[in-house]
Biopython code that builds the backbone (N, CA, C, O; Angstrom):
import numpy as np
from Bio.PDB.StructureBuilder import StructureBuilder

atoms = [
    (1, "MET", "N", (126.284, 132.502, 115.900)),
    (1, "MET", "CA", (125.708, 131.247, 116.347)),
    (1, "MET", "C", (126.833, 130.217, 116.436)),
    (1, "MET", "O", (127.670, 130.109, 115.539)),
    (2, "SER", "N", (126.835, 129.479, 117.512)),
    (2, "SER", "CA", (127.910, 128.513, 117.731)),
    (2, "SER", "C", (127.669, 127.230, 116.933)),
    (2, "SER", "O", (126.576, 126.986, 116.423)),
    (3, "THR", "N", (128.710, 126.434, 116.844)),
    (3, "THR", "CA", (128.625, 125.146, 116.155)),
    (3, "THR", "C", (127.594, 124.249, 116.815)),
    (3, "THR", "O", (126.863, 123.528, 116.136)),
    (4, "THR", "N", (127.536, 124.295, 118.128)),
    (4, "THR", "CA", (126.566, 123.487, 118.865)),
    (4, "THR", "C", (125.139, 123.898, 118.519)),
    (4, "THR", "O", (124.272, 123.040, 118.351)),
    (5, "GLN", "N", (124.889, 125.186, 118.413)),
    (5, "GLN", "CA", (123.558, 125.679, 118.054)),
    (5, "GLN", "C", (123.196, 125.263, 116.631)),
    (5, "GLN", "O", (122.061, 124.865, 116.366)),
    (6, "HIS", "N", (124.160, 125.357, 115.719)),
    (6, "HIS", "CA", (123.932, 124.935, 114.338)),
    (6, "HIS", "C", (123.576, 123.442, 114.288)),
    (6, "HIS", "O", (122.649, 123.034, 113.590)),
    (7, "ARG", "N", (124.325, 122.651, 115.034)),
    (7, "ARG", "CA", (124.088, 121.214, 115.071)),
    (7, "ARG", "C", (122.708, 120.919, 115.646)),
    (7, "ARG", "O", (122.002, 120.037, 115.155)),
    (8, "SER", "N", (122.328, 121.648, 116.674)),
    (8, "SER", "CA", (121.022, 121.447, 117.299)),
    (8, "SER", "C", (119.886, 121.772, 116.324)),
    (8, "SER", "O", (118.907, 121.031, 116.231)),
    (9, "ILE", "N", (120.026, 122.862, 115.616)),
    (9, "ILE", "CA", (119.015, 123.247, 114.619)),
    (9, "ILE", "C", (118.960, 122.217, 113.504)),
    (9, "ILE", "O", (117.878, 121.811, 113.080)),
    (10, "ARG", "N", (120.128, 121.794, 113.029)),
    (10, "ARG", "CA", (120.200, 120.800, 111.972)),
    (10, "ARG", "C", (119.573, 119.477, 112.420)),
    (10, "ARG", "O", (118.872, 118.827, 111.644)),
    (11, "ASP", "N", (119.823, 119.082, 113.662)),
    (11, "ASP", "CA", (119.251, 117.842, 114.198)),
    (11, "ASP", "C", (117.731, 117.937, 114.299)),
    (11, "ASP", "O", (117.023, 116.983, 113.976)),
    (12, "ARG", "N", (117.235, 119.082, 114.746)),
    (12, "ARG", "CA", (115.776, 119.255, 114.843)),
    (12, "ARG", "C", (115.131, 119.228, 113.461)),
    (12, "ARG", "O", (114.058, 118.651, 113.282)),
    (13, "MET", "N", (115.782, 119.849, 112.493)),
    (13, "MET", "CA", (115.242, 119.854, 111.127)),
    (13, "MET", "C", (115.238, 118.437, 110.556)),
    (13, "MET", "O", (114.278, 118.035, 109.899)),
    (14, "ALA", "N", (116.294, 117.689, 110.801)),
    (14, "ALA", "CA", (116.369, 116.315, 110.310)),
    (14, "ALA", "C", (115.305, 115.452, 110.981)),
    (14, "ALA", "O", (114.693, 114.607, 110.328)),
    (15, "ALA", "N", (115.082, 115.655, 112.266)),
    (15, "ALA", "CA", (114.057, 114.893, 112.973)),
    (15, "ALA", "C", (112.670, 115.230, 112.429)),
    (15, "ALA", "O", (111.830, 114.343, 112.278)),
    (16, "ARG", "N", (112.429, 116.498, 112.138)),
    (16, "ARG", "CA", (111.136, 116.910, 111.577)),
    (16, "ARG", "C", (110.922, 116.302, 110.193)),
    (16, "ARG", "O", (109.829, 115.833, 109.879)),
    (17, "ARG", "N", (111.967, 116.313, 109.371)),
    (17, "ARG", "CA", (111.875, 115.700, 108.038)),
    (17, "ARG", "C", (111.566, 114.211, 108.152)),
    (17, "ARG", "O", (110.728, 113.687, 107.417)),
    (18, "ALA", "N", (112.239, 113.540, 109.065)),
    (18, "ALA", "CA", (112.007, 112.107, 109.262)),
    (18, "ALA", "C", (110.580, 111.858, 109.728)),
    (18, "ALA", "O", (109.946, 110.897, 109.292)),
    (19, "GLN", "N", (110.071, 112.706, 110.605)),
    (19, "GLN", "CA", (108.700, 112.574, 111.091)),
    (19, "GLN", "C", (107.707, 112.791, 109.940)),
    (19, "GLN", "O", (106.722, 112.061, 109.826)),
    (20, "GLN", "N", (107.960, 113.779, 109.098)),
    (20, "GLN", "CA", (107.083, 114.036, 107.948)),
    (20, "GLN", "C", (107.108, 112.861, 106.976)),
    (20, "GLN", "O", (106.064, 112.472, 106.453)),
    (21, "GLN", "N", (108.278, 112.298, 106.731)),
    (21, "GLN", "CA", (108.390, 111.158, 105.831)),
    (21, "GLN", "C", (107.655, 109.948, 106.398)),
    (21, "GLN", "O", (107.001, 109.211, 105.659)),
    (22, "HIS", "N", (107.761, 109.747, 107.703)),
    (22, "HIS", "CA", (107.050, 108.648, 108.357)),
    (22, "HIS", "C", (105.545, 108.823, 108.190)),
    (22, "HIS", "O", (104.839, 107.873, 107.851)),
    (23, "ARG", "N", (105.059, 110.029, 108.425)),
    (23, "ARG", "CA", (103.619, 110.283, 108.325)),
    (23, "ARG", "C", (103.140, 110.109, 106.883)),
    (23, "ARG", "O", (102.079, 109.527, 106.659)),
    (24, "GLN", "N", (103.893, 110.596, 105.915)),
    (24, "GLN", "CA", (103.512, 110.424, 104.514)),
    (24, "GLN", "C", (103.463, 108.948, 104.144)),
    (24, "GLN", "O", (102.553, 108.509, 103.440)),
    (25, "SER", "N", (104.428, 108.194, 104.613)),
    (25, "SER", "CA", (104.451, 106.759, 104.343)),
    (25, "SER", "C", (103.234, 106.080, 104.966)),
    (25, "SER", "O", (102.597, 105.239, 104.332)),
    (26, "LEU", "N", (102.912, 106.444, 106.206)),
    (26, "LEU", "CA", (101.751, 105.885, 106.885)),
    (26, "LEU", "C", (100.460, 106.273, 106.157)),
    (26, "LEU", "O", (99.562, 105.443, 106.010)),
    (27, "GLU", "N", (100.360, 107.517, 105.705)),
    (27, "GLU", "CA", (99.184, 107.963, 104.961)),
    (27, "GLU", "C", (99.005, 107.141, 103.680)),
    (27, "GLU", "O", (97.891, 106.734, 103.351)),
    (28, "GLN", "N", (100.088, 106.901, 102.970)),
    (28, "GLN", "CA", (100.011, 106.113, 101.739)),
    (28, "GLN", "C", (99.605, 104.677, 102.032)),
    (28, "GLN", "O", (98.792, 104.094, 101.314)),
    (29, "GLU", "N", (100.169, 104.113, 103.083)),
    (29, "GLU", "CA", (99.831, 102.743, 103.444)),
    (29, "GLU", "C", (98.357, 102.633, 103.840)),
    (29, "GLU", "O", (97.673, 101.694, 103.432)),
    (30, "LEU", "N", (97.873, 103.578, 104.625)),
    (30, "LEU", "CA", (96.478, 103.542, 105.051)),
    (30, "LEU", "C", (95.523, 103.804, 103.884)),
    (30, "LEU", "O", (94.398, 103.305, 103.887)),
    (31, "ALA", "N", (95.953, 104.568, 102.905)),
    (31, "ALA", "CA", (95.120, 104.825, 101.733)),
    (31, "ALA", "C", (94.884, 103.551, 100.926)),
    (31, "ALA", "O", (93.933, 103.473, 100.149)),
    (32, "SER", "N", (95.738, 102.568, 101.108)),
    (32, "SER", "CA", (95.557, 101.307, 100.379)),
    (32, "SER", "C", (94.363, 100.514, 100.907)),
    (32, "SER", "O", (93.888, 99.595, 100.240)),
    (33, "PHE", "N", (93.877, 100.860, 102.096)),
    (33, "PHE", "CA", (92.656, 100.263, 102.637)),
    (33, "PHE", "C", (91.484, 101.079, 102.100)),
    (33, "PHE", "O", (90.957, 101.953, 102.788)),
    (34, "ALA", "N", (91.090, 100.791, 100.883)),
    (34, "ALA", "CA", (90.175, 101.682, 100.175)),
    (34, "ALA", "C", (88.708, 101.263, 100.242)),
    (34, "ALA", "O", (87.826, 102.121, 100.202)),
    (35, "THR", "N", (88.436, 99.990, 100.340)),
    (35, "THR", "CA", (87.038, 99.556, 100.317)),
    (35, "THR", "C", (86.421, 99.685, 101.707)),
    (35, "THR", "O", (87.138, 99.684, 102.707)),
    (36, "PRO", "N", (85.100, 99.795, 101.772)),
    (36, "PRO", "CA", (84.445, 99.851, 103.089)),
    (36, "PRO", "C", (84.782, 98.639, 103.959)),
    (36, "PRO", "O", (84.951, 98.783, 105.170)),
    (37, "ALA", "N", (84.880, 97.469, 103.372)),
    (37, "ALA", "CA", (85.210, 96.267, 104.142)),
    (37, "ALA", "C", (86.625, 96.358, 104.721)),
    (37, "ALA", "O", (86.853, 95.989, 105.872)),
    (38, "GLU", "N", (87.562, 96.845, 103.928)),
    (38, "GLU", "CA", (88.940, 96.988, 104.410)),
    (38, "GLU", "C", (89.014, 98.027, 105.537)),
    (38, "GLU", "O", (89.712, 97.829, 106.532)),
    (39, "ARG", "N", (88.293, 99.119, 105.366)),
    (39, "ARG", "CA", (88.273, 100.162, 106.400)),
    (39, "ARG", "C", (87.645, 99.629, 107.684)),
    (39, "ARG", "O", (88.137, 99.912, 108.776)),
    (40, "LEU", "N", (86.568, 98.864, 107.563)),
    (40, "LEU", "CA", (85.908, 98.293, 108.734)),
    (40, "LEU", "C", (86.862, 97.344, 109.466)),
    (40, "LEU", "O", (86.967, 97.377, 110.693)),
    (41, "GLU", "N", (87.543, 96.513, 108.705)),
    (41, "GLU", "CA", (88.509, 95.598, 109.318)),
    (41, "GLU", "C", (89.591, 96.364, 110.065)),
    (41, "GLU", "O", (89.971, 95.989, 111.174)),
    (42, "LEU", "N", (90.085, 97.433, 109.462)),
    (42, "LEU", "CA", (91.107, 98.251, 110.101)),
    (42, "LEU", "C", (90.558, 98.903, 111.373)),
    (42, "LEU", "O", (91.250, 98.946, 112.390)),
    (43, "GLU", "N", (89.334, 99.407, 111.326)),
    (43, "GLU", "CA", (88.714, 99.996, 112.518)),
    (43, "GLU", "C", (88.566, 98.969, 113.629)),
    (43, "GLU", "O", (88.788, 99.282, 114.799)),
    (44, "LEU", "N", (88.197, 97.756, 113.273)),
    (44, "LEU", "CA", (88.078, 96.699, 114.279)),
    (44, "LEU", "C", (89.420, 96.387, 114.924)),
    (44, "LEU", "O", (89.503, 96.171, 116.133)),
    (45, "ILE", "N", (90.451, 96.366, 114.125)),
    (45, "ILE", "CA", (91.797, 96.133, 114.664)),
    (45, "ILE", "C", (92.189, 97.270, 115.604)),
    (45, "ILE", "O", (92.707, 97.033, 116.695)),
    (46, "LEU", "N", (91.938, 98.503, 115.175)),
    (46, "LEU", "CA", (92.297, 99.657, 115.995)),
    (46, "LEU", "C", (91.519, 99.690, 117.304)),
    (46, "LEU", "O", (92.029, 100.169, 118.317)),
    (47, "SER", "N", (90.299, 99.189, 117.291)),
    (47, "SER", "CA", (89.469, 99.229, 118.497)),
    (47, "SER", "C", (90.035, 98.363, 119.621)),
    (47, "SER", "O", (89.623, 98.500, 120.773)),
    (48, "ARG", "N", (90.956, 97.491, 119.302)),
    (48, "ARG", "CA", (91.576, 96.627, 120.312)),
    (48, "ARG", "C", (92.664, 97.347, 121.114)),
    (48, "ARG", "O", (93.152, 96.826, 122.117)),
    (49, "TYR", "N", (93.031, 98.524, 120.673)),
    (49, "TYR", "CA", (94.130, 99.259, 121.290)),
    (49, "TYR", "C", (93.636, 100.584, 121.868)),
    (49, "TYR", "O", (92.633, 101.131, 121.407)),
    (50, "PRO", "N", (94.339, 101.097, 122.874)),
    (50, "PRO", "CA", (93.942, 102.384, 123.464)),
    (50, "PRO", "C", (94.046, 103.518, 122.440)),
    (50, "PRO", "O", (94.885, 103.490, 121.540)),
    (51, "ASP", "N", (93.183, 104.503, 122.600)),
    (51, "ASP", "CA", (93.181, 105.650, 121.693)),
    (51, "ASP", "C", (94.533, 106.353, 121.652)),
    (51, "ASP", "O", (94.932, 106.865, 120.606)),
    (52, "GLU", "N", (95.236, 106.381, 122.772)),
    (52, "GLU", "CA", (96.541, 107.050, 122.808)),
    (52, "GLU", "C", (97.531, 106.397, 121.842)),
    (52, "GLU", "O", (98.402, 107.065, 121.284)),
    (53, "LYS", "N", (97.386, 105.094, 121.656)),
    (53, "LYS", "CA", (98.300, 104.360, 120.781)),
    (53, "LYS", "C", (97.907, 104.460, 119.307)),
    (53, "LYS", "O", (98.746, 104.269, 118.427)),
    (54, "THR", "N", (96.647, 104.755, 119.036)),
    (54, "THR", "CA", (96.147, 104.738, 117.662)),
    (54, "THR", "C", (95.707, 106.112, 117.163)),
    (54, "THR", "O", (95.140, 106.225, 116.076)),
    (55, "ALA", "N", (95.960, 107.138, 117.938)),
    (55, "ALA", "CA", (95.473, 108.486, 117.601)),
    (55, "ALA", "C", (95.944, 108.950, 116.225)),
    (55, "ALA", "O", (95.152, 109.481, 115.446)),
    (56, "GLU", "N", (97.212, 108.755, 115.925)),
    (56, "GLU", "CA", (97.744, 109.219, 114.645)),
    (56, "GLU", "C", (97.059, 108.494, 113.481)),
    (56, "GLU", "O", (96.679, 109.121, 112.492)),
    (57, "VAL", "N", (96.908, 107.192, 113.603)),
    (57, "VAL", "CA", (96.271, 106.402, 112.545)),
    (57, "VAL", "C", (94.808, 106.821, 112.395)),
    (57, "VAL", "O", (94.324, 107.002, 111.278)),
    (58, "ARG", "N", (94.111, 106.974, 113.508)),
    (58, "ARG", "CA", (92.703, 107.383, 113.455)),
    (58, "ARG", "C", (92.550, 108.766, 112.829)),
    (58, "ARG", "O", (91.614, 109.007, 112.067)),
    (59, "ASP", "N", (93.469, 109.669, 113.150)),
    (59, "ASP", "CA", (93.437, 111.016, 112.573)),
    (59, "ASP", "C", (93.604, 110.949, 111.058)),
    (59, "ASP", "O", (92.869, 111.604, 110.319)),
    (60, "ILE", "N", (94.551, 110.172, 110.608)),
    (60, "ILE", "CA", (94.791, 110.044, 109.166)),
    (60, "ILE", "C", (93.576, 109.434, 108.473)),
    (60, "ILE", "O", (93.150, 109.919, 107.425)),
    (61, "LEU", "N", (93.019, 108.377, 109.052)),
    (61, "LEU", "CA", (91.845, 107.730, 108.459)),
    (61, "LEU", "C", (90.662, 108.687, 108.389)),
    (61, "LEU", "O", (89.928, 108.710, 107.401)),
    (62, "SER", "N", (90.486, 109.465, 109.427)),
    (62, "SER", "CA", (89.392, 110.427, 109.458)),
    (62, "SER", "C", (89.553, 111.480, 108.366)),
    (62, "SER", "O", (88.596, 111.800, 107.661)),
    (63, "ARG", "N", (90.762, 112.015, 108.226)),
    (63, "ARG", "CA", (91.009, 113.024, 107.180)),
    (63, "ARG", "C", (90.852, 112.433, 105.785)),
    (63, "ARG", "O", (90.341, 113.092, 104.880)),
    (64, "GLN", "N", (91.292, 111.191, 105.613)),
    (64, "GLN", "CA", (91.142, 110.556, 104.308)),
    (64, "GLN", "C", (89.674, 110.335, 103.970)),
    (64, "GLN", "O", (89.271, 110.466, 102.814)),
    (65, "GLN", "N", (88.876, 110.000, 104.982)),
    (65, "GLN", "CA", (87.455, 109.788, 104.752)),
    (65, "GLN", "C", (86.770, 111.090, 104.358)),
    (65, "GLN", "O", (85.922, 111.100, 103.465)),
    (66, "VAL", "N", (87.130, 112.183, 105.014)),
    (66, "VAL", "CA", (86.547, 113.490, 104.682)),
    (66, "VAL", "C", (86.953, 113.905, 103.277)),
    (66, "VAL", "O", (86.130, 114.420, 102.520)),
    (67, "GLN", "N", (88.204, 113.688, 102.922)),
    (67, "GLN", "CA", (88.685, 114.044, 101.590)),
    (67, "GLN", "C", (88.004, 113.222, 100.497)),
    (67, "GLN", "O", (87.796, 113.711, 99.387)),
    (68, "ALA", "N", (87.660, 111.977, 100.813)),
    (68, "ALA", "CA", (87.018, 111.098, 99.825)),
    (68, "ALA", "C", (85.550, 111.448, 99.615)),
    (68, "ALA", "O", (84.966, 111.121, 98.582)),
    (69, "ALA", "N", (84.960, 112.113, 100.599)),
    (69, "ALA", "CA", (83.518, 112.418, 100.512)),
    (69, "ALA", "C", (83.229, 113.577, 99.584)),
    (69, "ALA", "O", (82.070, 113.952, 99.407)),
]
sb = StructureBuilder()
sb.init_structure("model")
sb.init_model(0)
sb.init_chain("A")
sb.init_seg("    ")
for serial, (resi, resn, name, xyz) in enumerate(atoms, 1):
    if name == "N":
        sb.init_residue(resn, " ", resi, " ")
    sb.init_atom(name, np.array(xyz, "f"), 0.0, 1.0, " ", f" {name:<3s}", serial, name[0])
structure = sb.get_structure()
């Protein structure tokens, strides 16, 4: 395997780690909206934006709600 291939693999792994860290951070931040009123307020804010822009946040909120039930 060439140096370029090693660098490419290393870069992809680093990007994946950064993406995972971002998602974990977002999950923790969204978990702080714990009360029904806070969740409703967040849903109202999200409703102002297109689904394409809020899909990740909505997915996390949905999974957190299922886990809490």
